[in-house]
N, C-alpha and C positions, 0 to 999 in steps of 0.2 A: 326490039323492045326499047322504049325510051330510056334515057340515062336515069331519070328520076325514078322510074319503075324498078330498074336494076338496083339502084341504091336502096330503095324501100325493101326489096326482097332480101338484100344483104343485111339490112338492119334487123329485119324480122328473124333471119337465121341466127344472128348474133344474140338476139333477145331470147330465142328458144334455148340456145345453149346455156345462156346465163341462168334462165329459170330452172332448167334441168339440174344445173350445178348447185342450185339453192334448194333442191329437193322437191320441186314442183313436178307434177305429172301433166304433160301436155295432152289435152283432151281433143282439141280441134285447132286448126289454123285456117284463117281466111274464111270463116263461116259467113254465109250469105243467106238472106231471106228477103226476097223482093228488093227493097231499097235499104235494107239494114245490113251492116257489115261489122264483124268483130275480127281484129287481127289475130289474137291468140286467146283461146279459152283454156285455162289450166285449173288444176285442183291442188290444194295443199291442205292436208288433213281433211276436215269436213267442209272446207270453204271452196266455193267456186270463185275463180279469179278471172275477171275480164281485163285483158291487157291491150292497151293501145300503144303502138310503137310509132314513134316519130323520129325520122332520120334526116339529117341534113349534111351538106358538104362543109358548112361553116356555121358559126354563130353570128355572122354578119348582121342578120336581121333578128337576132334574139335567140334564146334557147328554143329547141324544137318543141318542148312541152308547152310553151306559150301559145302554140297553134291549137291547143285543145281548149277551145273557147266554150262558153256556156252552151252555145248551140250544139257543138260537137258532143259535149257532155250529155246533153239531153238526148241526142241521137244514140249514144252508147247505152244509156239507161233504157231507152226504148228497145234497142237491139237485145239487151240482156233479158228484158221481160219476154220478148219474142222467143229467145233461145230456151229459157226456162219453161215456157208454155209448150213449145214444140217438143221438148224432150221430157215433159212431165216431171220436172225436177222441183224439189222444194228444199233448196240449199241456201245457207247464208252466202251472200255474194258480195265481193268487194271489187273495186276498180283500181288498176295500177296503170301508170304511164311509164314506159321505158323510153328515155330520150338518148339518142345516139348522134354524136357529131364526129365526122371524119375531117380532121384538120390536114390540109395538104401541106407538104413540106417543101 
């Protein structure tokens, strides 16, 4: 597995533990539908939470969440619609970005 894929998996694992610690229920991880993908789908109360995780080795090129461009946001919204339709859900939905930077010492 490529190093950036391993880093991404580690970031998602950290994000899941963080969300659980904050009282979220993890519903799905790495949900795919054709060309749509969601890193983490969680619930908190009556809300569905779509979580995008961005992990980097440094902030040399800016904070990881800056990589969530308008185009990526549009794809996440489309993926959320597909998920809600596929699962026949009618829930309030919000989007979160978890940004993780590993600083090397």
